[in-house]
C-alpha positions, 0 to 999 in steps of 0.5 A: 470187396476192396477196402479203401483207405488214405493217409499222408507222408507228413513232413516238415523242415527241422534245422534246414533238413526235411524230416518225415513222420512215422508212427509206432503202432501199439497193437500191430507192433510196427512202424508205418505211415499215418493212414486209415479206412474210409468212413461211409460218405467220406472222400479219400482226401477227407479220409487222409486229413481225418486219419492224420488228425486222429492218429497224430493230433496234427491238423494238415492240408494235402499237397501233392498226391503220392500214389497208392499201395495195394495189398491183401489183408490177412482176411483175404480182402484187398486193401488200397491206400491212397497217399498225399504229401502233407506239410506240417506247420510249426503251429500244427506241431504246437497245437497237437494233442497227441498222447500215446494210446492203444492205437499209436504208441509214439510219433517220430520225426526222421530224416528221409533216409532213416525213415526208409530204414525204420518203416516195417513195410516196403510198400510204405517205403515206396511212398516215401521214395516218391516223396524223396523225388519231390525233395530232390527236384526242389518242389516239395513246397506246393500250392494249388489252383483248383479248377471247379465246375459249378454244380447241376443247374436248371437247364437253359430250355427250362429257364426264362431269363439271362443265362447268368441268372440260372440257379442250381437245382436241388441236386446241385445244391446237394452237390455243392454241399457234398464237395466242401470237405474234399475241397477243404482238404487241400486248404484253399485260402482264396475263392474266385467265382464267375459272376454267374448265379450257378457258380456263386451258389456252388461255392457258397457252402465252401465259403461258409465252412472256411469263413472265406469271402468269394471274389466274383469276376466276369473274367472267367464267366461263360458269357465273357468267354463266348464273346471273346472278352474274358480275362482268364489269362490275367486271373490265372496269372495273378493266382500263380503269382500269389502262390496260395491255393485258390479255387476257381469256380467256372463253367464247362466250356471255360475250364479247359482254357483255365487249365491251359493257361495254368500250363502255359504260365508254369511252362508245363509241357503239353500232356494228356493229363493236363488237357483232360483236367478241364473236362469236368462233370458238374461239381467236379474239380481238378487240383493242379499242384504247383511249386511254391519255390519254382513256379516255372517248373510246371504242374507237379501233379494233377488230380481230379475229383467228382462228387459222390 
């Protein structure tokens, strides 16, 4: 059976130079990137954030996905490790409680070239090389627009009342809770929701967990979309201008248009991955990563997550 794991290329700017974090592992006597196995019930983004915190004492949120590595462990099982870039703030460094222990002997911040030479495994170096491509392109610092579809709601044929008043089912309420940790892994600082009850209920657990107010608007509601009176372009444009990670919770028919407007606003060439990013199951979400410094450079990466 395949073992799944997740980790991150933690990075920060020191004296104008990008440095990445490598860990010197005690028992393995090697130099690697922080990572670890998925715990039962966890999602990969959640695992990456937790493992970085456990191995380094650093609280991070995830940026651009950097792909994955796979290899065969000594016991013959295949291991697949997913990685993200994760910028480490000065506050996170100061708050770190790391002490050498039985798992990690030391942390070391290195320029990218030196990190590539220090890493024990070629597979880790390949991940850092992918990160270096972002640095070379000038799109290292990113934020995200997270397009979220509401969780499972009572079907229209079982509901007597306005469509916008349909509420979540018991399954839907469970889905809304289950996606909180995954969404939080990307560090949203703004939540915008359709005024429909099913959307507001979907983001309520996230709002409580992150202590964030929810901005509700008819502009991304299904009713406004179907009547041709929506304000999707204005909402998306504002979120991109703000350059902070935002969750936009809306409806199945509306989400492809939200993704399309993100692509148009950032000069992204039409591509299959962008068009598919809006085709989401209930409680599914797509993370559209954009450059803070060059927001017109297009969507840097897209990843989609569905509830477990």
